[in-house]
Each structure stands twice: as C-alpha cells, then as structure tokens.
C-alpha positions in Angstrom: 101.7 146.3 191.3 105.4 146.8 191.2 106.5 143.2 190.4 110.2 143.7 191.3 109.5 145.2 194.7 106.9 142.6 195.5 109.3 139.8 194.8 112.0 141.5 196.8 109.7 141.8 199.7 108.2 138.4 199.8 110.6 135.9 198.2 113.0 133.7 200.2 116.2 135.6 199.3 118.1 132.5 198.2 118.4 133.6 194.6 120.6 136.4 193.2 118.4 138.3 190.8 118.9 140.7 187.9 116.7 143.7 188.0 114.5 142.7 185.1 110.9 141.5 185.2 110.5 138.8 182.5 107.0 138.5 181.3 107.1 136.6 178.0 109.2 134.1 176.0 109.2 132.9 172.5 111.9 130.7 170.9 115.3 131.8 172.1 114.1 135.2 173.3 112.6 136.5 176.4 111.0 140.0 177.0 110.8 142.2 180.1 107.8 144.3 181.2 109.2 147.3 179.3 109.3 145.4 176.0 113.1 144.9 176.0 114.2 141.6 174.2 117.0 139.4 175.4 118.5 136.2 173.9 118.3 133.5 176.6 121.7 132.0 176.1 121.2 129.6 179.1 117.9 128.3 177.8 116.2 128.8 181.2 119.1 126.9 182.9 119.1 124.0 180.4 115.3 123.7 180.2 114.1 125.3 176.9 115.7 122.8 174.4 112.8 123.6 171.9 112.7 127.3 172.9 110.3 129.2 175.1 106.5 128.7 174.5 106.9 126.4 171.6 103.4 126.1 170.0 103.4 122.3 170.0 104.2 122.2 173.7 101.8 125.0 174.7 99.0 123.4 172.6 99.6 120.1 174.3 99.5 121.7 177.7 96.3 123.6 177.0 94.5 120.6 175.6 95.6 118.4 178.5 94.6 121.1 181.1 91.1 121.1 179.7 90.9 117.3 180.0 92.8 116.1 183.1 95.5 117.8 185.1 96.4 115.3 187.8 96.1 111.5 188.0 98.1 109.8 190.8 99.9 106.6 189.8 97.5 104.4 191.7 95.6 104.6 188.4 96.8 104.1 184.8 96.7 107.0 182.4 96.6 107.4 178.7 99.1 110.3 178.4 101.5 108.7 180.9 101.5 105.5 178.8 102.2 107.5 175.6 105.1 109.3 177.2 106.6 106.1 178.6 106.3 104.5 175.2 108.1 107.5 173.6 110.9 107.5 176.2 111.8 103.9 175.8 111.9 104.4 172.0 114.8 106.9 172.4 116.6 104.8 175.0 118.7 101.7 174.8 116.6 98.5 175.0 118.1 97.7 178.4 116.7 100.9 180.0 113.0 99.8 179.9 111.7 100.7 183.3 111.0 104.2 184.1 110.1 106.1 187.3 108.5 109.6 186.7 109.0 112.4 189.1 109.1 116.3 189.2 112.8 117.3 188.8 116.3 116.2 188.1 117.1 116.4 191.7 114.3 114.1 192.6 115.6 111.6 189.9 119.0 111.6 191.7 117.4 111.0 195.1 115.4 108.1 193.7 118.3 106.6 191.9 120.4 106.6 195.0 117.5 104.9 196.9 117.1 102.3 194.2 120.8 101.6 194.1 121.0 101.1 197.9 117.9 98.8 197.8 119.3 96.8 194.8 122.8 96.2 196.3 122.0 96.2 200.0 125.1 98.5 200.3 125.4 101.9 201.9 128.1 103.9 200.1 128.0 106.2 197.1 131.0 107.4 195.1 130.7 110.8 193.4 133.2 113.1 191.7 135.0 116.3 192.6 133.4 119.4 190.9 130.3 117.3 190.2 126.8 118.8 190.8 123.7 116.7 191.3 121.2 118.9 193.1 120.4 120.5 196.4 118.1 118.2 198.3 119.9 116.3 201.1 120.9 113.1 199.2 121.7 114.9 195.9 123.6 117.5 197.9 125.7 114.8 199.5 126.7 113.8 196.0 127.4 117.4 195.0 131.0 118.4 195.7 131.1 122.2 196.1 131.7 123.2 199.7 129.6 126.4 199.5 126.5 124.3 198.8 127.3 121.7 201.3 128.7 123.5 204.4 125.5 125.3 205.7 123.5 122.1 205.8 125.7 119.5 207.5 125.8 116.9 208.6 124.8 115.5 205.2 123.8 111.9 204.4 126.6 109.5 205.5 128.3 107.1 203.1 129.2 109.6 200.3 132.8 110.2 199.1 134.3 112.2 196.2 137.2 111.4 193.9 138.8 113.3 190.9 136.8 113.2 187.7 138.3 111.6 184.5 140.9 109.2 186.0 140.1 105.6 186.7 142.7 105.0 189.4 140.9 107.0 192.1 137.7 105.1 191.3 139.6 101.8 191.7 140.5 102.8 195.2 137.1 104.2 196.2 134.8 101.5 194.9 134.6 98.6 197.4 132.3 95.8 198.5 130.4 98.5 200.4 129.7 100.7 197.4 126.1 100.8 196.2 126.7 103.1 193.3 128.8 105.6 191.4 126.9 108.8 190.5 128.5 110.9 187.7 127.9 113.3 184.9 129.1 112.5 181.4 129.9 116.2 181.1 130.5 118.1 184.3 128.2 121.1 183.9 128.7 123.4 186.8 132.1 121.9 187.2 133.3 123.7 184.1 131.7 121.9 181.1 134.3 119.2 181.4 133.5 116.0 179.4 135.0 112.6 180.3 136.5 110.3 177.7 135.0 107.2 176.2 137.9 105.1 177.6 137.3 106.5 181.2 133.5 105.7 181.2 134.0 102.2 179.6 136.6 101.5 182.3 134.3 102.8 185.0 131.4 100.8 183.8 133.5 97.6 183.7 134.8 98.4 187.3 131.3 98.9 188.6 130.1 95.6 187.1 133.2 93.8 188.5 132.7 95.1 192.0 128.9 94.8 192.1 128.2 98.6 192.2 125.6 100.3 190.0 126.5 103.1 187.6 124.1 106.2 187.9 124.6 108.6 185.1 123.2 112.1 185.7 122.0 113.5 182.4 119.7 116.2 183.8 121.7 118.9 181.9 123.0 117.0 179.0 119.9 115.0 178.0 117.4 115.4 175.2 119.7 116.3 172.3 122.0 118.9 173.9 125.2 117.1 172.9 124.3 115.8 169.5 122.8 112.6 170.8 119.6 112.1 172.7 121.9 111.4 175.7 125.6 112.1 176.2 126.3 108.5 177.4 125.8 107.5 173.8 129.0 109.2 172.8 130.9 107.0 175.3 129.8 103.5 174.3 128.2 102.6 177.6 124.7 102.1 179.0 124.2 103.1 182.7 122.3 101.1 185.2 120.3 104.2 186.2 119.8 107.2 184.0 118.6 110.4 185.6 116.7 112.9 183.4 115.1 116.3 184.1 115.3 120.0 183.0 114.6 119.8 179.2 112.3 116.7 179.3 109.1 118.7 179.3 109.8 121.9 177.6 109.7 124.0 180.8 107.1 122.1 182.8 108.7 120.6 186.0 109.5 116.9 185.4 112.2 114.3 186.1 112.6 110.6 185.3 114.8 107.6 186.2 115.3 104.9 183.5 116.5 101.6 185.0 118.4 98.6 183.5 118.4 94.9 184.5 121.0 95.2 187.3 118.4 97.3 189.3 116.2 95.2 191.5 112.5 94.8 190.8 111.1 97.5 193.0 108.5 96.3 195.7 105.1 98.1 195.5 105.0 101.1 197.7 108.8 101.4 198.2 108.9 104.9 196.5 106.4 107.3 195.2 105.4 110.9 194.2 102.1 112.7 194.5 102.7 114.7 191.3 105.1 112.5 189.5 103.8 111.3 186.1 100.9 113.7 186.1 99.1 114.0 182.8 99.9 117.7 182.3 103.6 117.2 182.6 103.4 114.0 180.5 101.6 115.9 177.7 104.3 118.6 177.8 107.1 116.0 177.7 105.5 114.0 175.0 105.2 117.1 172.8 108.7 118.2 173.6 110.3 114.9 172.6 108.2 114.7 169.5 109.3 118.2 168.5 112.9 117.5 169.0 112.5 114.4 166.9 110.4 116.0 164.1 112.7 119.1 163.8 115.8 116.9 163.9 117.2 119.1 166.7 119.6 116.3 167.9 121.3 116.3 164.5 121.3 120.2 164.5 123.0 120.2 167.9 125.7 117.9 166.6 126.3 120.1 163.5 126.2 123.4 165.5 128.4 121.9 168.2 131.0 120.9 165.7 131.0 124.4 164.2 131.4 126.1 167.6 134.2 123.7 168.6 136.2 124.4 165.5 
C-alpha cells in the first residue's frame, strides 16, 4: 500500500500535510517509512511531554488493554479512581472535583456548560488572539476569524476583549456574565503570557461580579512551564481548570477540575461515553507518575530559564 496516496485519496482534506509518512516515535524523535529521523520540536502539538512511546506509558496501556478497555461511568473503576487520586494530589486543595472527557476541546465545552448552570447566566467573555478549540462552543470562545467565519452563526453570548489589560474586562464582565475563559499563556496567539497582577485582578473581578474564571491549560498543563500548571505562577486558583493534550502521554483525554464556586452538578446533566475509560486513565496515570518521578517539571523550569536568557 502507498500510505501517502491512500490518505490523500480518502482523508477529509482539512489538514495541511507534509509529505512524510511517520511510522514510529521514541523520545523526542519520530521516523518516517524510509527510516529518516526527525526531532519532534512541537511534541505532537503539545502532547508528548514524556516523549513518544515512553516505556512506562506503553507498558501501562498494554497491561490495561489486556484487562479492561472500556468502563462507562455508570460503574466505578479501579484505574479511574487511581487517576483521580493522582490528579487531586498535583492540584490545589480547592480543585477537588473532576470530570473526565476525551480532549481539551471537550473540557472547554463542559466548563462553559458548568459555568452557565452554576451562575444561571448566559454570557462568556474570552480574549482576542485566544484559542480554545474548534467545536461550536469552544470555537465561539476562539478569536481568529479564519476558524470562526465558515461556521456561523456561532453560539450567542460570547464576546472578546484584549488580553493582558484589566480595563476591557471591567467593561465586559456584567451581571449577565457566566464566565471568563482565558489562557495563562496564549499559545496560538503568539506564546504571550499574562502577568500575575493581571490574573489576580481578573480573579478578584470575577469574584466581585459573580462570574466564574475558566482557565484553559490544555497547552500549558503538566509541567510545560516549570509548574504542574501555569496558573501557579500567577498566584491564583481558577474556578474551572481545563486540561488535555499531555495528560495521557498521547492517548486522547481531557479533564475539568472544579472549585467550590461551581455548583453541585445534578446526576445526568452531562456525560461522555468514552470519558474516563480505563485505557486512557492508565495512560494518564503512568504519564503523571513519570513526569513526577523524572522531575520533569523542575527540568522544564531550568531549561526554560536557560532558553529565556
């Protein structure tokens, strides 16, 4: 089979592809079908924080696949419980309720729903140059016109203000605002971090006006900034924390961590067929344990400081 031609013939066409057929990965490297090696400088678009095919992760996946692959959340599960316990151990004490899903975009969608449910308000404030995903609600929070324009009308109630200045937020957040959704470091928007002062002012403003603060750490989470999560640099704790990408070492997974300002969620109000499945939970547990054991958070801080200087 000619893999390249087959994909060109049958794939959707929405991706711009380089003419290489990647067949293997190990650590920071990937290989094509001709044996050429490449350094994966984007880590699978922010996914491979422990590298490709890390043995601890692949072993956990293989062992779990031989035991139980899927277990819907109408039942309890050993691997899911272990992962939840591990996640809360690396999060602030206040973020002690977690919803498991299948991607960062799903986490954003769920967080928006939970914010509207909790506040009984319709509106969401996001930021210019922010990126939060491509499903309809997440796309409504995303700013770039080329992503939004083909799919209008989008979800009503969303607005966008400049990133990094509190004055536009003061004007935008009203008694109708359910939530602010924001990245600590704008990824696709140019790798632009906010300041601690800005985020502390924003958190105080949200609390004063009854809105929830949704922090999107799909790209920055799990050690990438020299902390488990980038919000730790800012001296804040969000009401809802959205996770994805690197959480499971390459296996699709997302999660939402919730604080006390989020309402108790009624049974059946949200759900996911595959969310929290044992296979993904095993991969995530092994990934987080590897980041911890190898001290990769500290390593990211040290290497980051070296690159910056």
